[in-house]
ZAMARGU-4260 file (C-alpha; in steps of 0.2 Angstrom, whole numbers, plus 5000, padded with zeros to 4 digits):
<rodrens>
0) 4993/5262/4810 | 5005/5262/4825 | 5003/5274/4839 | 5016/5288/4836 | 5020/5305/4842
5) 5024/5317/4828 | 5035/5332/4831 | 5030/5346/4819 | 5042/5360/4818 | 5033/5375/4813
10) 5041/5392/4809 | 5034/5405/4820 | 5040/5424/4818 | 5046/5433/4833 | 5051/5451/4829
15) 5065/5460/4839 | 5068/5479/4836 | 5087/5481/4831 | 5093/5499/4828 | 5103/5501/4812
20) 5120/5510/4812 | 5118/5529/4810 | 5120/5535/4792 | 5121/5552/4784 | 5105/5561/4784
25) 5094/5556/4770 | 5076/5557/4766 | 5065/5549/4779 | 5062/5530/4776 | 5051/5517/4784
30) 5060/5508/4798 | 5065/5490/4794 | 5062/5477/4807 | 5074/5462/4807 | 5066/5445/4807
35) 5071/5430/4817 | 5064/5412/4815 | 5060/5404/4832 | 5055/5386/4830 | 5039/5381/4840
40) 5036/5362/4845 | 5018/5356/4843 | 5015/5338/4850 | 5001/5329/4841 | 4993/5312/4847
45) 4988/5301/4833 | 4975/5288/4840 | 4980/5270/4837 | 4968/5259/4827 | 4961/5244/4837
50) 4968/5228/4831 | 4956/5213/4829 | 4962/5205/4845 | 4964/5220/4856 | 4951/5225/4869
55) 4946/5243/4874 | 4951/5249/4891 | 4937/5244/4903 | 4940/5258/4915 | 4940/5272/4902
60) 4928/5286/4906 | 4923/5279/4923 | 4922/5292/4937 | 4929/5289/4954 | 4913/5281/4961
65) 4912/5268/4947 | 4931/5264/4949 | 4928/5262/4967 | 4914/5249/4964 | 4925/5240/4951
70) 4939/5238/4963 | 4928/5233/4978 | 4920/5219/4968 | 4936/5213/4961 | 4945/5212/4978
75) 4930/5203/4985 | 4932/5190/4972 | 4951/5189/4975 | 4955/5196/4958 | 4969/5207/4965
80) 4978/5213/4949 | 4961/5219/4943 | 4957/5228/4959 | 4974/5236/4960 | 4972/5243/4943
85) 4956/5251/4947 | 4963/5258/4964 | 4978/5265/4955 | 4967/5274/4942 | 4958/5283/4956
90) 4974/5288/4963 | 4981/5294/4947 | 4966/5302/4939 | 4956/5308/4954 | 4969/5313/4967
95) 4956/5325/4976 | 4941/5313/4976 | 4933/5307/4992 | 4937/5289/4986 | 4956/5292/4988
100) 4957/5286/5006 | 4949/5270/5000 | 4960/5268/4986 | 4976/5270/4997 | 4970/5256/5009
105) 4963/5245/4995 | 4978/5246/4984 | 4989/5242/4999 | 4978/5227/5003 | 4980/5221/4985
110) 4999/5223/4984 | 5000/5213/5000 | 4990/5199/4993 | 5000/5200/4977 | 5016/5197/4988
115) 5022/5215/4985 | 5022/5220/5003 | 5036/5233/5002 | 5026/5243/4989 | 5011/5243/5001
120) 5021/5252/5015 | 5020/5270/5008 | 5002/5269/5004 | 4998/5262/5022 | 5008/5277/5029
125) 4999/5290/5019 | 4982/5282/5023 | 4986/5282/5042 | 4992/5300/5041 | 4975/5305/5035
130) 4965/5297/5049 | 4963/5300/5068 | 4966/5284/5078 | 4953/5290/5091 | 4940/5293/5078
135) 4943/5278/5067 | 4951/5265/5078 | 4946/5250/5067 | 4954/5257/5051 | 4969/5263/5060
140) 4972/5246/5069 | 4969/5237/5052 | 4982/5248/5043 | 4994/5247/5058 | 4993/5228/5058
145) 4997/5227/5040 | 5011/5239/5042 | 5019/5227/5055 | 5017/5212/5043 | 5025/5221/5029
150) 5039/5229/5039 | 5044/5211/5044 | 5048/5208/5026 | 5061/5222/5028 | 5069/5212/5042
155) 5067/5228/5053 | 5062/5218/5068 | 5064/5232/5081 | 5051/5242/5071 | 5040/5227/5070
160) 5041/5225/5089 | 5036/5243/5092 | 5021/5241/5080 | 5014/5225/5088 | 5017/5232/5106
165) 5007/5248/5101 | 4993/5237/5095 | 4992/5226/5111 | 4995/5240/5123 | 4984/5254/5116
170) 4969/5245/5107 | 4956/5232/5110 | 4956/5220/5095 | 4946/5205/5089 | 4952/5189/5096
175) 4960/5183/5079 | 4969/5199/5078 | 4975/5198/5096 | 4981/5181/5094 | 4991/5186/5078
180) 4998/5201/5086 | 5005/5191/5101 | 5013/5178/5089 | 5020/5191/5077 | 5027/5201/5092
185) 5035/5184/5098 | 5043/5181/5081 | 5050/5198/5081 | 5058/5196/5098 | 5065/5179/5093
190) 5073/5187/5078 | 5082/5199/5090 | 5088/5185/5100 | 5076/5188/5115 | 5071/5169/5117
195) 5062/5170/5134 | 5052/5186/5129 | 5048/5178/5112 | 5042/5162/5121 | 5031/5172/5132
200) 5022/5181/5118 | 5020/5165/5107 | 5013/5155/5122 | 5001/5170/5126 | 4994/5169/5108
205) 4992/5150/5109 | 4984/5151/5127 | 4971/5164/5120 | 4967/5152/5106 | 4964/5138/5117
210) 4953/5148/5129 | 4942/5155/5114 | 4942/5141/5102 | 4926/5132/5109 | 4916/5148/5109
215) 4923/5157/5093 | 4926/5151/5075 | 4945/5156/5073 | 4954/5155/5057 | 4971/5157/5063
220) 4980/5141/5056 | 4994/5151/5049 | 4998/5159/5066 | 4996/5143/5076 | 5008/5134/5064
225) 5020/5149/5065 | 5020/5150/5084 | 5023/5131/5086 | 5037/5132/5073 | 5046/5146/5082
230) 5044/5138/5099 | 5052/5123/5091 | 5066/5134/5085 | 5069/5141/5102 | 5072/5124/5109
235) 5082/5120/5094 | 5094/5134/5097 | 5097/5127/5115 | 5100/5110/5107 | 5113/5117/5096
240) 5122/5126/5110 | 5126/5110/5119 | 5144/5106/5113 | 5148/5088/5113 | 5166/5091/5107
245) 5171/5099/5124 | 5168/5083/5134 | 5182/5075/5143 | 5175/5060/5153 | 5162/5047/5148
250) 5151/5054/5162 | 5151/5071/5156 | 5148/5065/5138 | 5132/5056/5144 | 5126/5071/5153
255) 5128/5082/5138 | 5120/5069/5127 | 5105/5069/5139 | 5104/5088/5138 | 5105/5088/5119
260) 5092/5074/5118 | 5080/5083/5130 | 5081/5099/5120 | 5078/5089/5104 | 5062/5081/5111
265) 5056/5098/5117 | 5058/5105/5100 | 5050/5090/5092 | 5035/5092/5102 | 5032/5110/5096
270) 5036/5105/5078 | 5024/5091/5078 | 5010/5103/5085 | 5015/5115/5071 | 5012/5101/5058
275) 4995/5097/5066 | 4990/5116/5064 | 4988/5111/5046 | 4995/5126/5037 | 5005/5119/5022
280) 5020/5131/5024 | 5023/5129/5042 | 5019/5110/5042 | 5032/5107/5029 | 5045/5118/5038
285) 5042/5109/5055 | 5044/5092/5047 | 5060/5098/5039 | 5067/5104/5055 | 5063/5089/5065
290) 5072/5078/5053 | 5086/5090/5053 | 5089/5089/5071 | 5090/5070/5071 | 5103/5072/5057
295) 5112/5085/5066 | 5113/5074/5082 | 5120/5060/5071 | 5133/5072/5064 | 5138/5078/5081
300) 5139/5061/5088 | 5150/5055/5073 | 5162/5069/5075 | 5165/5069/5094 | 5181/5063/5101
305) 5181/5048/5113 | 5182/5052/5132 | 5200/5053/5138 | 5196/5043/5153 | 5193/5027/5143
310) 5206/5014/5137 | 5209/5012/5119 | 5198/4996/5119 | 5184/5004/5129 | 5185/5019/5116
315) 5183/5006/5102 | 5168/4998/5110 | 5161/5015/5115 | 5162/5021/5097 | 5154/5004/5090
320) 5139/5007/5102 | 5137/5025/5097 | 5138/5020/5079 | 5123/5007/5081 | 5113/5021/5089
325) 5116/5034/5076 | 5108/5022/5063 | 5092/5025/5073 | 5094/5043/5072 | 5096/5043/5053
330) 5080/5032/5051 | 5071/5044/5062 | 5077/5059/5051 | 5072/5049/5035 | 5055/5044/5042
335) 5051/5062/5047 | 5057/5069/5031 | 5047/5056/5021 | 5031/5061/5031 | 5034/5079/5027
340) 5036/5076/5009 | 5021/5065/5009 | 5011/5079/5016 | 5018/5091/5003 | 5014/5079/4989
345) 4996/5077/4995 | 4993/5095/4997 | 5002/5101/4982 | 5015/5111/4992 | 5031/5116/4984
350) 5042/5128/4994 | 5059/5130/5000 | 5056/5118/5015 | 5050/5105/5003 | 5065/5107/4992
355) 5077/5107/5007 | 5069/5091/5014 | 5070/5082/4997 | 5089/5087/4995 | 5094/5081/5013
360) 5084/5065/5011 | 5093/5061/4995 | 5110/5065/5002 | 5107/5053/5017 | 5101/5039/5006
365) 5115/5041/4994 | 5129/5042/5008 | 5127/5038/5026 | 5112/5026/5026 | 5118/5016/5011
370) 5134/5012/5021 | 5124/5004/5035 | 5110/4996/5024 | 5119/4988/5009 | 5129/4974/5018
375) 5113/4969/5028 | 5102/4969/5012 | 5115/4959/5002 | 5116/4946/5017 | 5097/4945/5018
380) 5095/4943/4999 | 5108/4929/4999 | 5100/4920/5013 | 5083/4921/5005 | 5090/4914/4988
385) 5098/4900/4997 | 5082/4896/5007 | 5071/4897/4992 | 5083/4885/4982 | 5083/4873/4996
390) 5065/4873/4999 | 5061/4871/4981 | 5072/4856/4979 | 5063/4848/4994 | 5046/4852/4988
395) 5050/4845/4970 | 5056/4829/4978 | 5040/4827/4987 | 5030/4831/4971 | 5022/4846/4979
400) 5020/4863/4970 | 5032/4877/4975 | 5018/4889/4981 | 5007/4881/4994 | 4994/4894/4999
405) 4989/4894/5017 | 4972/4895/5024 | 4971/4914/5023 | 4952/4916/5023 | 4954/4931/5011
410) 4939/4936/5000 | 4945/4938/4982 | 4936/4951/4970 | 4939/4948/4952 | 4944/4963/4940
415) 4944/4958/4922 | 4957/4966/4910 | 4955/4983/4904 | 4962/5000/4900 | 4962/5016/4911
420) 4970/5033/4913 | 4982/5031/4927 | 4988/5046/4937 | 4982/5064/4932 | 4989/5079/4923
425) 4987/5091/4937 | 4991/5091/4956 | 5007/5084/4963 | 5021/5080/4951 | 5023/5063/4958
430) 5006/5058/4950 | 5010/5065/4933 | 5009/5063/4918 | 4993/5054/4916 | 4994/5039/4904
435) 4984/5025/4897 | 4988/5008/4905 | 4981/4991/4900 | 4979/4979/4915 | 4978/4961/4914
440) 4964/4952/4924 | 4968/4949/4942 | 4960/4947/4959 | 4962/4957/4974 | 4957/4955/4992
445) 4941/4963/4997 | 4949/4970/5013 | 4965/4975/5020 | 4973/4960/5028 | 4967/4958/5046
450) 4976/4954/5062 | 4967/4937/5063 | 4972/4933/5045 | 4990/4938/5049 | 4990/4928/5065
455) 4987/4912/5055 | 5003/4915/5045 | 5013/4918/5061 | 5006/4902/5068 | 5012/4893/5053
460) 5029/4899/5056 | 5030/4908/5039 | 5027/4926/5045 | 5036/4936/5058 | 5026/4946/5071
465) 5023/4964/5068 | 5028/4978/5080 | 5017/4979/5095 | 5021/4997/5101 | 5010/5012/5102
470) 4995/5012/5090 | 5000/4995/5083 | 4985/4983/5082 | 4994/4966/5084 | 4991/4965/5103
475) 4975/4975/5105 | 4961/4967/5114 | 4947/4962/5102 | 4957/4967/5088 | 4956/4952/5076
480) 4945/4962/5063 | 4957/4977/5063 | 4969/4978/5049 | 4986/4972/5053 | 4998/4987/5054
485) 5016/4991/5059 | 5022/4978/5046 | 5036/4981/5034 | 5036/4978/5015 | 5046/4961/5018
490) 5032/4955/5030 | 5019/4960/5018 | 5027/4950/5004 | 5029/4935/5015 | 5011/4934/5020
495) 5006/4937/5002 | 5016/4921/4997 | 5009/4911/5011 | 4991/4916/5005 | 4995/4911/4987
500) 4996/4928/4980 | 5007/4943/4980 | 5006/4962/4983 | 4997/4971/4969 | 5006/4981/4957
505) 5004/5000/4958 | 4994/5000/4942 | 4983/4986/4948 | 4980/4995/4965 | 4974/5011/4956
510) 4964/5001/4944 | 4954/4992/4958 | 4953/5008/4968 | 4945/5017/4954 | 4932/5003/4951
515) 4941/4995/4936 | 4948/5011/4930 | 4934/5023/4930 | 4938/5042/4929 | 4932/5047/4946
520) 4946/5051/4959 | 4938/5041/4973 | 4931/5023/4974 | 4913/5029/4976 | 4914/5044/4963
525) 4918/5062/4964 | 4914/5067/4982 | 4929/5072/4993 | 4932/5059/5007 | 4924/5062/5024
530) 4922/5051/5039 | 4906/5043/5034 | 4915/5036/5018 | 4932/5033/5025 | 4943/5032/5041
535) 4952/5049/5039 | 4958/5063/5050 | 4942/5073/5052 | 4932/5080/5066 | 4913/5076/5068
540) 4901/5062/5073 | 4907/5045/5069 | 4924/5051/5064 | 4934/5039/5075 | 4947/5042/5088
545) 4962/5045/5078 | 4967/5027/5075 | 4963/5013/5063 | 4945/5005/5062 | 4939/4987/5059
550) 4940/4983/5040 | 4925/4987/5030 | 4917/4998/5043 | 4913/5012/5031 | 4901/5004/5018
555) 4898/5020/5009 | 4916/5020/5005 | 4917/5004/4995 | 4921/5003/4976 | 4907/4998/4964
560) 4915/4980/4966 | 4912/4981/4985 | 4931/4982/4989 | 4934/4992/5005 | 4946/5004/5013
565) 4955/5010/4997 | 4954/5027/5004 | 4959/5029/5023 | 4961/5017/5037 | 4978/5011/5032
570) 4990/5016/5018 | 4995/5000/5008 | 5011/4993/5002 | 5012/4988/4984 | 5026/4979/4974
575) 5034/4993/4964 | 5050/5002/4969 | 5048/5021/4971 | 5049/5033/4956 | 5047/5051/4957
580) 5034/5052/4943 | 5027/5042/4929 | 5039/5047/4915 | 5043/5031/4905 | 5033/5020/4916
585) 5027/5004/4909 | 5009/5004/4901 | 5005/4985/4904 | 5001/4986/4922 | 5016/4976/4928
590) 5029/4981/4941 | 5040/4995/4936 | 5057/4989/4940 | 5073/4998/4944 | 5069/5014/4954
595) 5074/5017/4972 | 5084/5002/4979 | 5078/5005/4997 | 5060/5012/4995 | 5043/5005/4989
600) 5027/5014/4984 | 5013/5016/4997 | 4995/5020/4991 | 4979/5025/4998 | 4981/5037/5013
605) 4977/5033/5031 | 4967/5038/5047 | 4981/5051/5050 | 4977/5060/5034 | 4964/5073/5031
610) 4951/5067/5018 | 4954/5081/5006 | 4972/5076/5005 | 4969/5058/4998 | 4963/5052/4981
615) 4965/5036/4972 | 4980/5043/4963 | 4989/5048/4979 | 5006/5040/4981 | 5022/5041/4992
620) 5038/5032/4996 | 5043/5023/5012 | 5058/5012/5016 | 5055/4994/5014 | 5059/4991/5033
625) 5047/5005/5039 | 5034/4998/5051 | 5021/5012/5054 | 5005/5012/5064 | 4996/5019/5048
630) 5004/5006/5036 | 4996/4990/5031 | 4993/4980/5015 | 4981/4970/5005 | 4985/4955/4993
635) 4982/4952/4974 | 4984/4937/4963 | 4983/4932/4945 | 4966/4926/4939 | 4965/4907/4942
640) 4964/4896/4927 | 4947/4889/4925 | 4945/4871/4918 | 4929/4867/4908 | 4923/4854/4920
645) 4923/4868/4934 | 4910/4879/4924 | 4892/4876/4930 | 4880/4871/4917 | 4861/4870/4916
650) 4848/4881/4926 | 4855/4877/4943 | 4873/4880/4937 | 4867/4897/4929 | 4861/4902/4946
655) 4877/4897/4954 | 4887/4906/4941 | 4878/4922/4944 | 4877/4921/4963 | 4892/4932/4966
660) 4889/4944/4951 | 4874/4953/4958 | 4882/4970/4961 | 4884/4983/4948 | 4896/4983/4939
665) 4897/4964/4940 | 4911/4956/4950 | 4915/4939/4955 | 4920/4936/4974 | 4928/4920/4979
670) 4935/4913/4995
</rodrens>
């Protein structure tokens, strides 16, 4: 029976004395009272019958003390909607209860955590009006701080400035709150255009953090990321003020370019520190802004008029030289944006900065960069095809096979064919949807390719040298057992061919990383990576120095087939072009063709990544020409065909056949 309100009109009598007109005298009669009907409204509540799926009100009948306890427990567990409901019930039903003050503050706290900061402001104001700052300074400071945070959402930065100045000047606060107050004041000043004053407050907060971090446990990652972001924004505003279009001479243009680049580098330094603060929101925002500055510089250079003091021929040469340099700027922008998207993917972050980054990266790839890369890629592809055909004819004339493996020294681990669930149905969108994939048998190298192994290919003249810049292992002393890094996708493919193999497909890589496709997210099982199992970006004993380590230096991180370093150390190239998710992906473990024309998939994470951000399903895109210190590869090959006479027989043969299958699950390792 539905809950309904019935309006019952009941006729009630109300008498009014009305004097009749005078008449001739007659015998006395009883006076007649005129009757008037006045309707009376009676409201009746008809209780609603409980449906089979409906629950009774859990707060019904609770007094203020019981409601307070319900709200407190819910808030402690982070159940903010439940806490808010209980606080609101106190405010509505028990307005004079002693618990009202708690309900005002508690409901404001719940609203703030639910992202409804503006609704919290009147409750904070009423709470503060009922307490004395001298008698209850802690409660007053806490409420005033929250008021400042919520007022910032109204973009009333003058009021925000007043609040945080009052906190810093009139009260002694805990270290975390003092750091946050300095940084919040700095942000409010920045929003009002007071850059120097803003930088002073932001740096004050960072200085206090550096001074106390060794002696206190400070959870202020949000504010550290925010401070570095706005210090970067301050330098970025100066970067944008340098007008290249107003230059008249080549000397003046060079000076202005120097100024612009100096501001860019200063901003980049702060943005990078903002990324290292490890707050997901500020890290993705900082990565976006770094890439945007490089893109902006490219746009500014492309649009500037040539200096008037140059001849037409000099102007043409000047423009040509600038164009060459702008390609570097575009690549820097793309690399930074890709790293930011990689971080977002691994941490499951999806915010406005991630979406902006994705859109700008797509625009650059589809427009500007393709104009520079396409002719070069077409030329390289044509040269490779001609060389392959020429080499093939020569080898066939000599009666030699087309693929002649070099002496790579790789240890091969066999994985028999099998089915597994690739990807996952939760977490980053690029790892979804999970699907069943059947992989044919293959072999994969036990380790990432080492510097020593790659040197052999270079000495044979079939591989080009990797980069040897900062953090690259190629020319490091005693670095032969380090994984070779700073190599692009083409160099990895060249080595794999020389070694008689190929890069693994993405499905093969994940199949091997999950110990032949087991359900665990890590090679060793379900435990989240730490520096005893993987070379990752963590703090603690034995966690390394922020660079790659010799291959197989973390024995506890091997797969059940004893394959090393799938998680951490270096990220690894695979064959497949990049696709943004697994929709319509092949299920036979082969290369997924088409996809991005300029990007390839990279798997496994590196020494730069926090362990919690890496799983055996993690994936990201990089340009085929990228040569990064955190990037290497390993090699795979199809299972070699075994002739009957190669199979050991007899007792001695049986021992030989099982020598390399002593681990569990069984594996066959060959050199």
